[in-house]
C-alpha positions as a Markdown table, in Angstrom:
| # | Residue | x | y | z |
|---|---|---|---|---|
| 1 | Met | -21.7 | 25.8 | -12.8 |
| 2 | Ile | -20.1 | 26.3 | -9.3 |
| 3 | Arg | -18.5 | 23.1 | -9.8 |
| 4 | Ala | -16.8 | 24.0 | -12.9 |
| 5 | Phe | -15.7 | 27.2 | -11.3 |
| 6 | Phe | -14.4 | 25.5 | -8.6 |
| 7 | Leu | -12.3 | 22.8 | -10.8 |
| 8 | Ala | -10.9 | 25.2 | -13.3 |
| 9 | Ser | -9.9 | 27.2 | -10.1 |
| 10 | Leu | -8.0 | 24.5 | -8.4 |
| 11 | Val | -6.1 | 23.8 | -11.6 |
| 12 | Ala | -5.1 | 27.4 | -12.5 |
| 13 | Val | -3.4 | 27.3 | -8.9 |
| 14 | Ala | -1.6 | 23.6 | -9.5 |
| 15 | Leu | 1.9 | 23.5 | -9.2 |
| 16 | Gly | 4.6 | 22.3 | -11.8 |
| 17 | Leu | 6.5 | 19.6 | -10.7 |
| 18 | Gly | 8.9 | 19.1 | -14.3 |
| 19 | Ala | 9.3 | 16.4 | -16.3 |
| 20 | Ala | 9.1 | 12.9 | -15.9 |
| 21 | Ile | 12.0 | 10.9 | -16.3 |
| 22 | Leu | 10.5 | 8.6 | -18.7 |
| 23 | Asp | 8.0 | 9.5 | -21.5 |
| 24 | Thr | 6.3 | 7.5 | -23.9 |
| 25 | Glu | 5.2 | 7.3 | -27.8 |
| 26 | Ala | 2.0 | 6.8 | -29.0 |
| 27 | Ala | -0.6 | 5.5 | -26.8 |
| 28 | Asp | -1.4 | 2.0 | -28.1 |
| 29 | Asp | -0.1 | -1.5 | -27.4 |
| 30 | Ser | 3.3 | -0.9 | -29.3 |
| 31 | Thr | 4.4 | 1.9 | -26.8 |
| 32 | Thr | 7.8 | 1.3 | -25.2 |
| 33 | Ile | 9.1 | 2.8 | -22.6 |
| 34 | Val | 11.9 | 5.7 | -23.5 |
| 35 | Ala | 14.2 | 8.0 | -22.0 |
| 36 | Ser | 14.1 | 11.6 | -21.5 |
| 37 | Ala | 16.6 | 14.2 | -20.2 |
| 38 | Ala | 15.1 | 15.2 | -16.7 |
| 39 | Pro | 16.5 | 15.3 | -13.4 |
| 40 | Ala | 17.7 | 12.3 | -11.9 |
| 41 | Pro | 15.2 | 10.6 | -9.8 |
| 42 | Val | 15.2 | 8.9 | -6.5 |
| 43 | Thr | 16.6 | 5.7 | -7.3 |
| 44 | Pro | 15.5 | 2.2 | -5.6 |
| 45 | Ala | 19.2 | 2.4 | -4.0 |
| 46 | Ala | 18.7 | 6.2 | -2.6 |
| 47 | Ser | 15.3 | 5.4 | -1.0 |
| 48 | Gly | 16.3 | 1.8 | 0.3 |
| 49 | Leu | 14.2 | -0.2 | -1.7 |
| 50 | Pro | 14.8 | -3.2 | -3.4 |
| 51 | Ala | 16.5 | -2.7 | -7.3 |
| 52 | Arg | 13.4 | -4.5 | -8.5 |
| 53 | Pro | 10.1 | -4.1 | -5.9 |
| 54 | Ile | 7.9 | -7.0 | -6.0 |
| 55 | Val | 5.0 | -5.6 | -3.6 |
| 56 | Val | 2.9 | -7.5 | -1.9 |
| 57 | Tyr | -0.2 | -6.7 | 0.6 |
| 58 | His | -0.3 | -9.1 | 3.6 |
| 59 | Glu | -3.9 | -9.3 | 4.4 |
| 60 | Ser | -4.0 | -9.1 | 8.2 |
| 61 | Trp | -8.0 | -10.7 | 8.4 |
| 62 | Asp | -6.3 | -14.1 | 6.6 |
| 63 | Glu | -3.1 | -14.3 | 8.4 |
| 64 | Arg | -2.8 | -17.7 | 10.7 |
| 65 | Asp | -3.9 | -17.5 | 14.2 |
| 66 | Val | -0.8 | -18.5 | 15.8 |
| 67 | Thr | 1.5 | -18.4 | 19.3 |
| 68 | Lys | 5.3 | -18.2 | 17.6 |
| 69 | Pro | 6.2 | -16.1 | 15.0 |
| 70 | Ala | 8.2 | -18.6 | 13.3 |
| 71 | Ala | 4.6 | -20.4 | 12.6 |
| 72 | Thr | 3.4 | -16.8 | 10.7 |
| 73 | Thr | 3.2 | -17.0 | 6.8 |
| 74 | Leu | 4.8 | -13.1 | 7.6 |
| 75 | Ala | 8.2 | -14.6 | 9.0 |
| 76 | Val | 8.4 | -16.8 | 5.7 |
| 77 | Met | 7.9 | -14.4 | 3.1 |
| 78 | Pro | 10.0 | -15.7 | 0.1 |
| 79 | Ala | 12.8 | -13.4 | -0.6 |
| 80 | Tyr | 11.8 | -12.0 | -3.7 |
| 81 | Met | 8.8 | -10.6 | -2.2 |
| 82 | Asn | 10.6 | -8.0 | -1.3 |
| 83 | Val | 8.5 | -5.1 | -0.1 |
| 84 | Val | 5.6 | -6.5 | 2.0 |
| 85 | Met | 2.7 | -4.2 | 3.3 |
| 86 | Leu | 0.8 | -5.0 | 6.4 |
| 87 | Ser | -2.9 | -4.5 | 5.4 |
| 88 | Phe | -4.8 | -2.3 | 6.7 |
| 89 | Val | -4.3 | 0.6 | 9.5 |
| 90 | Lys | -7.0 | 3.2 | 10.0 |
| 91 | Pro | -5.8 | 6.5 | 9.6 |
| 92 | Asp | -7.6 | 7.5 | 12.7 |
| 93 | Leu | -5.6 | 4.7 | 14.9 |
| 94 | Ile | -5.7 | 4.4 | 18.5 |
| 95 | Tyr | -2.0 | 3.2 | 19.2 |
| 96 | Ala | -1.0 | 4.0 | 23.0 |
| 97 | Gly | 2.1 | 2.4 | 22.7 |
| 98 | His | 2.9 | -1.4 | 24.2 |
| 99 | Leu | 2.3 | -2.7 | 21.0 |
| 100 | Asp | -1.4 | -2.9 | 21.9 |
| 101 | Ile | -2.8 | -3.1 | 17.9 |
| 102 | Ser | -6.2 | -4.2 | 19.0 |
| 103 | Glu | -7.6 | -0.2 | 17.6 |
| 104 | Thr | -4.9 | -0.1 | 15.2 |
| 105 | Gly | -6.9 | -1.5 | 12.3 |
| 106 | Leu | -4.7 | -4.1 | 11.9 |
| 107 | Gln | -6.5 | -7.7 | 12.4 |
| 108 | Tyr | -3.9 | -10.1 | 13.4 |
| 109 | Lys | -5.5 | -12.9 | 15.5 |
| 110 | Phe | -2.2 | -12.9 | 17.6 |
| 111 | Ser | -0.4 | -10.0 | 19.7 |
| 112 | Gly | 1.6 | -7.0 | 18.5 |
| 113 | Glu | 4.8 | -8.8 | 19.9 |
| 114 | Ile | 3.9 | -11.5 | 18.0 |
| 115 | Leu | 3.8 | -9.5 | 14.8 |
| 116 | Arg | 6.9 | -7.6 | 15.9 |
| 117 | Gln | 9.1 | -10.8 | 16.6 |
| 118 | Ser | 7.6 | -12.0 | 12.9 |
| 119 | Ile | 8.7 | -8.9 | 11.3 |
| 120 | Ala | 12.0 | -9.3 | 12.8 |
| 121 | Leu | 12.6 | -12.7 | 12.0 |
| 122 | Leu | 11.5 | -11.8 | 8.4 |
| 123 | His | 14.7 | -8.9 | 8.3 |
| 124 | Gln | 16.8 | -11.6 | 10.1 |
| 125 | Arg | 16.0 | -14.2 | 7.1 |
| 126 | His | 15.8 | -11.8 | 4.4 |
| 127 | Pro | 17.8 | -8.3 | 5.1 |
| 128 | Gln | 16.9 | -6.7 | 1.9 |
| 129 | Thr | 12.9 | -7.0 | 2.7 |
| 130 | Lys | 11.0 | -4.1 | 3.7 |
| 131 | Val | 8.2 | -4.1 | 5.8 |
| 132 | Leu | 5.5 | -1.3 | 5.7 |
| 133 | Leu | 2.3 | -0.4 | 7.5 |
| 134 | Ser | -0.4 | 0.3 | 4.6 |
| 135 | Val | -2.5 | 3.0 | 5.8 |
| 136 | Gly | -5.8 | 3.7 | 4.6 |
| 137 | Ser | -8.0 | 0.9 | 2.0 |
| 138 | Asp | -11.7 | 1.2 | 1.1 |
| 139 | Ala | -12.8 | 0.3 | 4.4 |
| 140 | Tyr | -11.0 | 3.0 | 6.8 |
| 141 | Leu | -11.7 | 6.6 | 5.3 |
| 142 | Asn | -11.5 | 8.6 | 8.3 |
| 143 | Trp | -8.7 | 10.8 | 6.9 |
| 144 | Asp | -9.7 | 13.8 | 8.5 |
| 145 | Ala | -8.8 | 12.5 | 12.1 |
| 146 | Leu | -5.2 | 11.2 | 10.9 |
| 147 | Asp | -3.2 | 10.7 | 13.6 |
| 148 | Ser | 0.3 | 10.8 | 11.7 |
| 149 | Asp | 1.9 | 10.6 | 15.3 |
| 150 | Ala | 0.2 | 7.2 | 16.1 |
| 151 | Val | 1.6 | 5.8 | 12.9 |
| 152 | Ala | 4.7 | 6.6 | 13.4 |
| 153 | Asn | 5.1 | 5.1 | 16.7 |
| 154 | Leu | 3.6 | 2.5 | 15.7 |
| 155 | Val | 6.0 | 1.9 | 12.8 |
| 156 | His | 9.0 | 2.5 | 15.5 |
| 157 | Asp | 7.2 | 0.0 | 17.6 |
| 158 | Leu | 6.8 | -3.0 | 15.3 |
| 159 | Gly | 10.3 | -2.2 | 13.8 |
| 160 | Ala | 8.6 | -1.6 | 10.5 |
| 161 | Asp | 10.7 | 0.4 | 7.8 |
| 162 | Gly | 7.3 | 2.9 | 6.9 |
| 163 | Val | 4.4 | 3.3 | 5.8 |
| 164 | Asp | 2.3 | 3.0 | 2.6 |
| 165 | Ile | -0.9 | 5.7 | 1.7 |
| 166 | Asp | -3.8 | 3.9 | 0.4 |
| 167 | Tyr | -6.0 | 6.9 | 0.1 |
| 168 | Glu | -9.4 | 5.8 | -1.8 |
| 169 | Pro | -12.0 | 8.7 | -1.1 |
| 170 | Lys | -15.6 | 8.1 | -2.2 |
| 171 | Asp | -16.4 | 11.2 | -4.2 |
| 172 | Pro | -13.1 | 12.6 | -5.1 |
| 173 | Val | -14.7 | 15.3 | -7.8 |
| 174 | Cys | -12.6 | 15.3 | -10.3 |
| 175 | Gly | -12.6 | 17.4 | -13.9 |
| 176 | Leu | -10.5 | 18.7 | -16.4 |
| 177 | Gly | -9.8 | 22.2 | -16.5 |
| 178 | Gly | -9.5 | 25.1 | -19.5 |
| 179 | Asp | -5.9 | 24.0 | -19.5 |
| 180 | Gly | -6.1 | 20.6 | -19.8 |
| 181 | Glu | -5.2 | 19.7 | -16.5 |
| 182 | Val | -7.3 | 17.8 | -14.1 |
| 183 | Ala | -8.2 | 19.0 | -10.6 |
| 184 | Cys | -10.0 | 17.0 | -8.1 |
| 185 | Met | -11.3 | 18.2 | -4.7 |
| 186 | Thr | -9.0 | 15.5 | -3.0 |
| 187 | Asp | -5.9 | 17.1 | -4.2 |
| 188 | Ser | -4.9 | 18.9 | -0.8 |
| 189 | Thr | -5.7 | 16.1 | 0.9 |
| 190 | Trp | -3.4 | 13.9 | -0.8 |
| 191 | Thr | -0.6 | 16.4 | -0.5 |
| 192 | Gln | -1.5 | 16.7 | 3.4 |
| 193 | Ile | -1.4 | 13.3 | 4.2 |
| 194 | Val | 2.4 | 13.3 | 2.3 |
| 195 | His | 3.2 | 15.8 | 4.0 |
| 196 | Arg | 2.3 | 14.8 | 7.1 |
| 197 | Leu | 3.3 | 11.5 | 7.1 |
| 198 | Arg | 6.9 | 12.2 | 5.7 |
| 199 | Ala | 7.0 | 15.0 | 8.3 |
| 200 | Val | 6.8 | 11.9 | 11.5 |
| 201 | Leu | 8.9 | 9.5 | 9.0 |
| 202 | Pro | 11.9 | 11.3 | 7.5 |
| 203 | Arg | 13.7 | 9.0 | 5.5 |
| 204 | Pro | 15.5 | 6.6 | 5.7 |
| 205 | Ala | 12.1 | 5.4 | 6.4 |
| 206 | Ile | 10.0 | 4.7 | 3.3 |
| 207 | Leu | 6.6 | 6.4 | 2.3 |
| 208 | Thr | 5.1 | 4.8 | -1.0 |
| 209 | Val | 1.9 | 5.7 | -2.6 |
| 210 | Thr | -1.0 | 3.1 | -3.8 |
| 211 | Gly | -2.6 | 4.6 | -6.8 |
| 212 | Trp | -5.6 | 4.2 | -8.2 |
| 213 | Asn | -6.1 | 2.2 | -11.4 |
| 214 | Val | -7.3 | 5.5 | -13.8 |
| 215 | Gly | -5.7 | 7.9 | -11.2 |
| 216 | Ala | -3.4 | 9.2 | -14.1 |
| 217 | Phe | -5.3 | 8.8 | -16.8 |
| 218 | Gly | -7.4 | 12.2 | -18.3 |
| 219 | Glu | -4.9 | 14.5 | -19.6 |
| 220 | Gly | -2.3 | 14.8 | -22.5 |
| 221 | Gln | -2.4 | 11.3 | -24.5 |
| 222 | Trp | -4.4 | 9.7 | -22.1 |
| 223 | Val | -7.6 | 12.2 | -21.9 |
| 224 | Lys | -9.7 | 9.9 | -23.4 |
| 225 | Ala | -8.3 | 6.9 | -22.2 |
| 226 | Lys | -11.0 | 4.2 | -21.0 |
| 227 | Pro | -12.9 | 3.8 | -18.9 |
| 228 | Lys | -14.0 | 6.8 | -17.5 |
| 229 | Ser | -14.4 | 7.4 | -13.9 |
| 230 | Asp | -15.2 | 9.5 | -11.3 |
| 231 | Tyr | -11.1 | 8.8 | -10.2 |
| 232 | Thr | -10.1 | 9.5 | -13.6 |
| 233 | Gly | -6.8 | 12.0 | -12.9 |
| 234 | Ile | -7.1 | 11.8 | -9.4 |
| 235 | Met | -3.3 | 11.2 | -8.9 |
| 236 | Leu | -1.8 | 14.1 | -11.3 |
| 237 | Ser | -2.0 | 17.1 | -8.9 |
| 238 | Leu | -0.4 | 15.3 | -6.1 |
| 239 | Phe | 2.7 | 14.2 | -9.0 |
| 240 | Arg | 2.9 | 18.0 | -10.0 |
| 241 | Ser | 3.1 | 19.2 | -6.7 |
| 242 | Pro | 6.1 | 19.7 | -4.3 |
| 243 | Glu | 5.2 | 16.5 | -1.8 |
| 244 | Ala | 5.8 | 14.3 | -5.2 |
| 245 | Lys | 9.8 | 14.7 | -4.2 |
| 246 | Asp | 8.6 | 13.0 | -0.7 |
| 247 | Ile | 7.4 | 9.7 | -2.2 |
| 248 | Asp | 10.1 | 6.8 | -3.1 |
| 249 | Leu | 7.3 | 4.5 | -4.4 |
| 250 | Val | 4.1 | 4.5 | -6.7 |
| 251 | Ser | 2.0 | 1.2 | -6.9 |
| 252 | Val | -0.6 | 1.2 | -9.6 |
| 253 | Met | -3.9 | -0.6 | -8.7 |
| 254 | Ala | -3.7 | -2.2 | -12.2 |
| 255 | Tyr | -7.0 | -4.2 | -12.0 |
| 256 | Asp | -10.7 | -3.6 | -11.6 |
| 257 | Gly | -11.0 | -1.5 | -14.1 |
| 258 | Gly | -13.5 | -3.4 | -16.3 |
| 259 | Pro | -13.3 | -4.8 | -19.5 |
| 260 | Glu | -12.3 | -1.7 | -21.5 |
| 261 | Tyr | -9.1 | -1.1 | -18.9 |
| 262 | Asp | -5.5 | -1.7 | -20.4 |
| 263 | Pro | -3.3 | -1.6 | -17.7 |
| 264 | Tyr | 0.1 | -1.3 | -19.3 |
| 265 | Gln | -1.3 | 2.2 | -20.7 |
| 266 | Ala | -2.4 | 3.0 | -16.9 |
| 267 | Tyr | 1.6 | 2.3 | -16.2 |
| 268 | Leu | 2.7 | 4.6 | -18.7 |
| 269 | Ala | 0.5 | 7.2 | -18.1 |
| 270 | Tyr | 1.9 | 7.2 | -14.4 |
| 271 | Arg | 5.2 | 7.1 | -15.8 |
| 272 | His | 4.7 | 9.9 | -17.6 |
| 273 | Val | 4.0 | 12.0 | -14.4 |
| 274 | Phe | 6.1 | 10.7 | -11.9 |
| 275 | Lys | 10.2 | 10.1 | -12.0 |
| 276 | Gly | 10.4 | 7.1 | -9.3 |
| 277 | Pro | 10.2 | 3.7 | -8.7 |
| 278 | Met | 6.9 | 2.3 | -9.4 |
| 279 | Ala | 5.3 | -1.2 | -9.6 |
| 280 | Val | 2.4 | -2.3 | -11.8 |
| 281 | Gly | -0.6 | -4.0 | -9.6 |
| 282 | Val | -2.2 | -7.6 | -10.3 |
| 283 | Gln | -5.1 | -9.1 | -8.7 |
| 284 | Val | -5.4 | -12.7 | -7.7 |
| 285 | Pro | -8.8 | -13.6 | -9.7 |
| 286 | Pro | -11.8 | -13.1 | -9.5 |
| 287 | Ser | -11.7 | -9.2 | -10.5 |
| 288 | Pro | -15.4 | -8.0 | -8.8 |
| 289 | Gln | -15.3 | -5.0 | -11.2 |
| 290 | Gly | -15.1 | -7.3 | -14.4 |
| 291 | Gly | -11.5 | -7.4 | -15.3 |
| 292 | Pro | -8.6 | -7.9 | -15.7 |
| 293 | Asn | -9.1 | -11.3 | -14.7 |
| 294 | Tyr | -5.3 | -12.1 | -14.3 |
| 295 | Thr | -3.9 | -15.1 | -15.7 |
| 296 | Val | -0.3 | -16.2 | -15.0 |
| 297 | Ala | 0.5 | -15.7 | -18.8 |
| 298 | Met | -1.2 | -12.2 | -18.6 |
| 299 | Thr | 0.8 | -11.4 | -15.8 |
| 300 | Glu | 4.0 | -12.6 | -17.9 |
| 301 | Thr | 3.2 | -10.6 | -20.5 |
| 302 | Leu | 2.3 | -7.3 | -18.3 |
| 303 | Val | 5.0 | -7.3 | -16.1 |
| 304 | Ser | 7.7 | -8.0 | -18.9 |
| 305 | Lys | 6.8 | -4.9 | -21.0 |
| 306 | Val | 7.0 | -2.6 | -17.8 |
| 307 | Ala | 10.5 | -4.5 | -16.8 |
| 308 | Gln | 11.6 | -2.8 | -20.0 |
| 309 | Asp | 11.7 | 0.3 | -17.5 |
| 310 | Pro | 14.7 | 0.1 | -15.2 |
| 311 | Leu | 12.5 | 1.6 | -12.3 |
| 312 | Ala | 10.2 | -0.8 | -12.7 |
| 313 | Gly | 8.8 | -3.4 | -10.5 |
| 314 | Ala | 5.5 | -5.3 | -9.7 |
| 315 | Met | 2.6 | -5.2 | -7.0 |
| 316 | Leu | 0.1 | -8.0 | -5.7 |
| 317 | Tyr | -3.0 | -8.3 | -4.1 |
| 318 | Pro | -3.6 | -10.2 | -1.6 |
| 319 | Val | -0.8 | -12.3 | -1.1 |
| 320 | Leu | -2.6 | -14.8 | 0.8 |
| 321 | Gly | -5.8 | -15.1 | -1.6 |
| 322 | Val | -6.8 | -18.0 | -3.4 |
| 323 | Pro | -9.1 | -17.7 | -6.4 |
| 324 | Asn | -12.7 | -19.9 | -7.1 |
| 325 | Gly | -12.4 | -23.2 | -8.1 |
| 326 | Thr | -9.3 | -25.1 | -8.8 |
| 327 | Val | -5.9 | -23.3 | -8.8 |
| 328 | Thr | -4.6 | -23.3 | -12.2 |
| 329 | Pro | -2.3 | -21.2 | -14.3 |
| 330 | Asp | -5.5 | -19.5 | -15.9 |
| 331 | Asn | -7.2 | -19.4 | -12.5 |
| 332 | Pro | -3.8 | -18.5 | -10.4 |
| 333 | Asp | -3.6 | -18.1 | -6.6 |
| 334 | Ala | -1.0 | -15.6 | -5.1 |
| 335 | Arg | 1.7 | -17.7 | -5.3 |
| 336 | Leu | 1.3 | -18.4 | -9.1 |
| 337 | Leu | 1.3 | -15.2 | -9.8 |
| 338 | Gly | 4.1 | -14.5 | -7.2 |
| 339 | Gln | 6.1 | -16.5 | -9.3 |
| 340 | Ala | 5.1 | -15.2 | -12.5 |
| 341 | Ile | 6.2 | -11.7 | -11.8 |
| 342 | Cys | 9.3 | -12.9 | -10.0 |
| 343 | Arg | 10.2 | -14.6 | -13.4 |
| 344 | Ser | 9.1 | -11.4 | -15.5 |
| 345 | Leu | 11.8 | -9.4 | -13.7 |
| 346 | Lys | 14.2 | -11.6 | -13.7 |
| 347 | Val | 14.8 | -11.9 | -9.8 |
| 348 | Glu | 16.8 | -15.0 | -8.1 |
| 349 | Asp | 15.2 | -17.8 | -6.8 |
| 350 | Cys | 11.7 | -17.6 | -8.2 |
| 351 | Thr | 10.8 | -21.5 | -7.1 |
| 352 | Thr | 10.6 | -20.7 | -3.7 |
| 353 | Thr | 6.6 | -19.8 | -2.6 |
| 354 | Leu | 4.7 | -19.7 | 0.3 |
| 355 | Pro | 4.4 | -23.1 | 2.4 |
């Protein structure tokens, strides 16, 4: 009873953000994305993002152990992988400067100076590519001790372009209120994180958010969307808040939802509540949660659908990932999935890949 009252109270004070720039028709496989008459969105050009963002998570623990920046995979990313997330930084990192990354959460085997030079070399080769620090993940959870100044200092010292927020709380305690809106005990934490990081990284620095697979389900035509989860609707309050205007892009983790999960509907649910650039996420198989297990064909179908949206892109996790067994179009690695995303978004030079 106390929890129900608390959730209803949270919903009652939710702030309205206004209509999304894109709306959707009936929630089924034939759903198409249609324009609505909402205010002009934050465009990729206004945020400094590429027109068709292809977001890739660069897992620091799998990067090569090298002594020269030109030998890193980071420095030789294909041009179409144009938003690179360095994964992952602790919210409570310890960073005193001097490019000492040893207590930041990043697990690169080389020095911070080599990392800085690798980013500079990538920028030199592909000036449109953006490099962000991805803060959080399911491993780094101490957001109560977020050191936003240290995060900003690390961004500046590395020559990066901004930050991605990957807040994955263990128990969000979400519920549907009597007015039909989802509220969670993590709502205020979400808005505080966005507010604090945008305060120390004003535009033109880029601030992106990674959203839970079912994070926009739970209301309206998606009130019964499956699967039901403790995280259903966890992102909705953020997009109703004033802080939503500070977000340049939302990546949807459209994976690990299980066999009932529909990644296209997840994208549409997010599009209904967020008006800016978005990226639908695919994952190198296998999924530890029973699906979706993305093939090249599945990826092309999904990304081609969302490409109807002029503000759509895609996200790939992890960019150095390989599946179990032989790599084939039905059991693809990140290289095959990245090329499939590139072709589906009609970005140039999709034949190049990581060496």
